[in-house]
N, C-alpha and C positions, 0 to 999 in steps of 0.2 A: 267794418261797420259793426259796432256791438249794441245789442238790443237786449229786451229781456225775454226770457223764455219760461214760463209758468205751467209746468207740467206736473199734476199730481202732487201737489204742496211743496214743489222745490222752486222757489224763485231765486234766480241767478243770472248774473250778466253771461252772455253767451255769443262769442265771436263765431259767427255762422260758417265763415270761410274755412276757419279753423276745424270747427266739427265737422262739416261736410268732407274735407280732404282727410281728416282723419278716419272717418267712418270708411271710405274708399279704400284707404289703406286696411284698415282692420280687415275688410272683407276679402281682399286679397291673400291675406294672411290665414283666414279661416278655412278658405276653399280647400288647399291642400291638405291641411290636417283632418279636417272633417271628412274627404275622400279617403284619405290613408286609413284613418281608424275605422271608417265604414268598413272597407275590404279587409282590413285586419280581423275584423269581427265576423266575417263571411257574410256581410250583408250589402245590399246593392248600394253603391255609391250615393243614389239619390236619398236614400234613407239617412245619409250623414249630412247632406244638403238641406235636407228638412229640417234636420236637428239644429243646424246653425242657424237657419231663418227663424224656427219657432222658438227657440230658446233666446236667441238675440233679442227679437221683438217683444216678447212677453216680459222678459225681466229688464229691458229698456225702460218699459212704461211703468211697470208695477214695481221695480226691484227698490232696495234702500240705499243703494249707493251710486249715483250719477257717475258717468266715466268708466265704470265697470263693463266688462265685456264677457257675454256667456255664450256657449256654443255646444257643439257635439265632442266632449272632452273625451279623450282616451282613458283617463282613470277610471270614469265612470261606466264607459262601454266595455271596456276589458273585463269589467265584474261580472258581466252578462254574457262573456263569449261561450261559457261552459253551457249556459242555458240554452243559448241560441242553437248549439252544436248538437245538443241532445234531444230538444223538444222543438225546435222551429222558432221561426221569427217571430210569430204570434204570441207566444209564450214570452219572448222579449218585450214585445209592446207591452203586454199586461203587466210585467214586472217593472216596467218604465212608468206606467200610470201609478201602480200601486207605491212606488219609492216616492213620486209626487205626492201622494195623499199624505204619507208619513212626513214628508217636509212640510208640507202646508200645515198638519197639526203641530209640529215643532214650532212653527212660526206663529200659529195662532194662541198657543199655550205658553210662548215665550220661553222656550227651552234652548234656545240657540247655543247657550253656554256649556250645555251638557255635552255636546256633540264633541268639545275639545276633550272630554275625558278619554279618547283612545291615546295609550300608553305611546311615547315616542319610539319605542323599541318595535311596536308593532307597526307604527308609520314607516320606519326606516326598512322593515323586512317587506312590507306592502309594496312600497316604492321601488326597492331593488328587485324584488320578484317580478314586479310589475315592468322595470325595464328590461328583463330578459327576455320576457313574453313578447313584448313589443319587438326587441332585437330579433328574436328567433323568427317572428314572423314575417320581417321583412327578408330574412334568409329564403323563406319558402316562396319569396316571389320569383327567385332565380330557377321555378320550373316551369314548365310548358306543357300544353296538352299533345299528347300522342298517341292516336289511335283511341281516343276515350280515356286514356289514362296519363295521370302526372309523371313527367320525367324532368330530371335535371338537365338543364340547356348544355349543350357543348359547342365546342368551335366558337365560329365567329359570333354566334348569338351571344354565347357567354361571355365573350371578351368585350363585346360592345356594350352588355348590359354593367358588366363589372366597372368598365372604364368609365360609362356616363355616370354611375351611383359615386364612384370615387371624385369625378368633378363635381357634383353636387355638394358632396360633405365639404370637399375644398373650398368651394364657394361660399357656404354658409358659414364655414370658420374663418376666412379670410376678409370676407367683405365689411363685417363691422371696423377692421382697420382702418379701410378706406372712408366709410360713412356711414352713419347710423340713421340716416335721414329715409332710407327705403330699407324694408325688412330684408334680411340676407336670404330668408328662404325663398321669398319671392323672386328676388334677382335670380338664384339657383336655378329655379323651375323655368322663369322666362329664358335664360342662357341656353339651358340644355334643350329646352323645347325649340329654339331658334336653330340650334346646331343640328338637331334631327330633321327638321323641318326642311331647312334650305340645302342641307346635303343630302336630302331623302334618305336617311339612314333606316333600315328595316330593323325595328326594334318594338319590345312589348310596349303598349300602350293602354291608355284606361279604357278604350272601347272594346279592347279584347278581355277585359272583366265584366263590365256591364255599361249599359248606356245612362247618362246623366240627365239626358233631355227629359223634360216632364211638364206636369201642369201644376196649378195650384194643388196643396194637398187638401185633401178631402176626408171628412170624418168617416171613422172605420172601426167598429167594435172589435176587439181583439175576437178571432174566432177560436176560442177554447171553451172546454166544459166549464161551467161556473159551479165548481164542487169544491168541497174541503181538501180533497186531494189534490187538486189543482192549486189551490191556496198554500198547502203545504210546500209545493214544489216552488212556486215562485217569491215565497215571502223571505226565506234568507237572502236570496239574491236582492230583492227589494231593499232590503233593510240593509244591507252593506252598500248598496248603491247610493240609497238616501243619506248614510252616514259619510260615506266619502265624497260626494258630492257637496254636502253642507260642511264639510270641514275645509275643503279646497276653495269654496266659494267666500266663506265667512274668513280664512286666511287671506284670500285676495282682497276682502273688504278693507281688511286691519291694514294691509300693504297699501291699498290707495289712499286710507286715511292718514297714513304717515306721510305720504308723499305731498297730499295736497293740504294738510294742516286742517282738515275737516272730519267731521265724524258722520259715517253712515248708519243705517238702521239695521242691525244685524237680524232681528226677527221679521223685520218687514221683508227682508232679502230672503231670509228662508222661505217665507211664505210664497215670494214671487217665483223662487226655484221650484217650489212644490206645484204650484200651477202651471209653469212651463213644463215640466216632466207629465203633468197629466194632460196637456194638451199634446204633447209629444206622442204618447201612448194611444190616444185616440187620433192621430193625424199623420201617423206612418212615421215618425222621426224615432232615431235610436236613443234621445235623451242626452242629458247633459249637465254642464255645471258651468262655473265661472272659469275662463281662461285665462291663466297668468299671463303666457307671451303676449296674447293678444291684447289683455288689459294694460300691460306695460307700454305696447306700441301706441296704443289710444291715448293715455295719458302723457306719455313722452311728447306725442304729436301736439299737444296743448289742449285736448279734448276735456273739459270739466262737467258737461251737461249729459243729459240723455240724447240729444239729438245726434250726436256721432254713432252711437250703438243702434240708434234706429236706421241711420242711413246705412250703415254696414249689413243690417239684417235685410233690409228692402234691396240693396244690391244683389246679395246672395238670391233673392226670390226671383229677381231680374234675370240672373244668369240661369236658374233653372228653367225659366220659360222660353228664353230665347238663345242662351250662350251655350247650351249644352254641346253642340257639334265642334265648338273650339276646345272646351275643356275635356272632349273626348280624345282629343289629340295629344294630351300631355302624355309624355314617355313615363312608364311605370318606374323607370330606373331615377327619375327625379324625386318621385315622391318616396321611394325607398330610401333615398339617400336623406331626404328631409326627416323620415321618420326614423333613421338610425341615430342622426343627431338628436333627435327629441329622446330617443330612449336612453342613450349617453348623459343627456342633461336631466332626465328623470332619476337616474341612479343616483343614490344618495352616497356619494364618494367620501363625503364626510365622516360616514359610520366607520370607515376603516381607520380614520385618525383618533377617534374617540373610543373604539373597541376595548382597547387596553385600559381605558379609564371606568368602563361601564362594569356593574355588578355582574356575576356570572350568570344569574338567572335572566338579566336582561339581553346578554349575548345570546344565551339559549333562545329566547323567544324571537330575538332579530333572525337567527339562523333559521329555526323553525318555520316561522312565517314565509321568509324567502324560499326554503325548499318545499313546502306544501303548494305555494303560488306556482313554482316553476314546475314541479312533477305533475301535479293533479290540474293546473289551469283552473284553479277555482279559489278566485280570490275572496269569495265569502266564506268560505270554510276556513280559510289561512287566516282572516281578520278574526274571525269570531274564536277560532283556536287560540291565538294570541292574546285576545282580551281576557279570556277565562284564565288562561295560564297566569297573566299578570294580575288578575284579580285575586287567584287563590294564594300566589306570591305575596301579595299586599297584604293579605288577611294572615298569613302565617307569619310575616314578619312583624305586623303589628301585634299579633298574639304573644310574641315574645317579650314585649315589652312591658308586660304589665308586671308590676313589682309591689311587693309590700314591706313598709319600714315597721317594727314592731317595738312598741315600748310600754311601760308600766308605770301610771302616776302614782302620786303620794297617797290617793285614796284606793290604791290596790286595782284600779280599773285597766284592763290593758287596751292598747289602742293598736288598730291596724292602719296605717295611713296607705291608702292604694295610689299607685301610679300607673297610667296608662289607661287606654279603653277597654271596658268590660263589655265584650260582644260573644258572639257564637264561637269565634276562634280562639278565645284565651278564658273561657270559663273553666276548663278542666284545672288549669294551672292556678286560676285563681282559688278555687275551692282547695287544692293542695297546699295552699299558704297556710290554713287556719289548723291549730292544734286544740280542736275542741274539748278533748278529754283533759287536758293539762290546763287550759285556760282558767283564769279566775272566774269568779261568779257573773261578773258583769264585764260586758266587751262592746267596743265601739269600733264600727268601720268608718273609716274617715276617706271620702269621696272628691275631697276639695281638689285634688290633682288628678282625678279620674272622670270618667262619664260611663252612665248606664245606657248602652247604645239599643239594644232590641230586646226581642221577647226571651232569647236564650239566655241573656244576662239576668234577665227577671227571674227566670226559672232557676238560675244559680243562685240569686239571692234567696229564694224561697228554700231550695235545699240546704243551705248553709243555716238560715233560719230554724229550720226544722231539726237540723242538728243540736245546735245550742238548746233549743226547748226541750228536745229529748234527755239533755243531761241536766235540765232544770236551771238553765243559765239565761241570763238577760242579754239579750242583743240588740242594739241600737244603730241607725245608720245616720251620719252626721255629712253636713254640707252637699246635699244633692242640689244640683242646678234645677232651675224653674222646669225646664223641659225632661229632665230626669224624672222630677217629682209627677209631671204630667204623665208619662209613661208609665208609672208605677201606680198612679192613681187608676188610670184606664184599665190595669190588669187586676185591681182589687176582686173582681168578680171570678176571677179565675184561679188567681194565685194570692194566697195570705201572706201579706210582707209586713213585717212588725216595723212600723215607722213611729218613733216616739220623739219628741221634742222635749228635751231636757232643760229644764232653768237653770241648772247649775252649769252644765257645760256650753250652755248658749248654743244649741243645735240650729243653726240657720238654714232652714229647709229651702228657703227662697231665695238664699244667697246665690 
């Protein structure tokens, strides 16, 4: 039976049966991933489940894309692993809240489109490094405690763990060939759980890591010193988490737009992601973003409204309150197998196919970001390094594009037609184009195919003007765009620039 559901300005037809079933399925697929990522980050599994509930419920209600599912995603929490390891979980909560504030500001000031300015090589390197970190973290689960120290498993314990992990991977890989109605990761976990339970196999389980039974999340201000030094520690992590979370969320939003032939609201979604992460920071969740796999499951199940995501989030809360004892019996091998598949899927294998077609500097950035990510386990630093290097390479390449075509007209006036942007990186080359001493008495610089970008460019114009004035020669600027003219006019109080409109040569300053 179809009815109308009107939640927060989205009025649409809703099939309640489809929405409820989709929500229950999504909840089952979110639980293992949330638990695995929390354990990967060295956090309590309950922290991951709180994130799944809080991210899911807040973004379902306030988000800009009905049908999209958010939760405790690995892409965001892995950013914070180093912070949690060095400063503790309270700093992680503070960083999550700060990341939420940054995301909220992006949404309020409608800056969502700028999040996509992270270069593709940086994203390739980030995802490849992330995949390696996730995979290696699963290998670490093959350790056990012996006399207070961690040691590698041996004998039957190791063989059982490896066997169950390989079985999980096989089920996840083969199940979609049988049917896509039920998520393969859920099937794999249930099968391995059933084998271990009914055969009474002694193997490592979730309760060996931590308890997942809990109560409603409670308000908690992160227990950290509120100082400038603390801000300096958490800000880089919060900035990268905010960026990574928004990128993944907005790309997922576009994906759902294409599948459903509808249009979501990117800035509203950015604000909702921010509110959700702020809530996580103050209610003990590890934070997160949109989850691609769960969103595909939701949309593939026919969900098109907010109800399915709300049902999914409330189901997770119900499991936290009453289903903990069951979840604690899940074999760790099942979660390890699922996460290994996630790691393999996260790795951008396509980067190997296109690497021989990429510019050398992009290849360098890709490899550098991946290496920094893996070696230092610091995704914040890796992404920032990648963005900075990519920006410098872009500036260098753009600087080389500035050219000057020289000619002398019938009146003896020398023309310099400038091609390419004039900015801080190209000013030195720009000035070298002029032969001040040997030029005639009158010179015109034509900017029809160029653009004065910044104050360094204005300073360069001031310097070249001063050189011609010193030689007693007249210099004029032609075809400045309105925004260039505005930039120059704003600088008149600082830099004297000779702008003359010549009726003979029809210098169109506003053209």
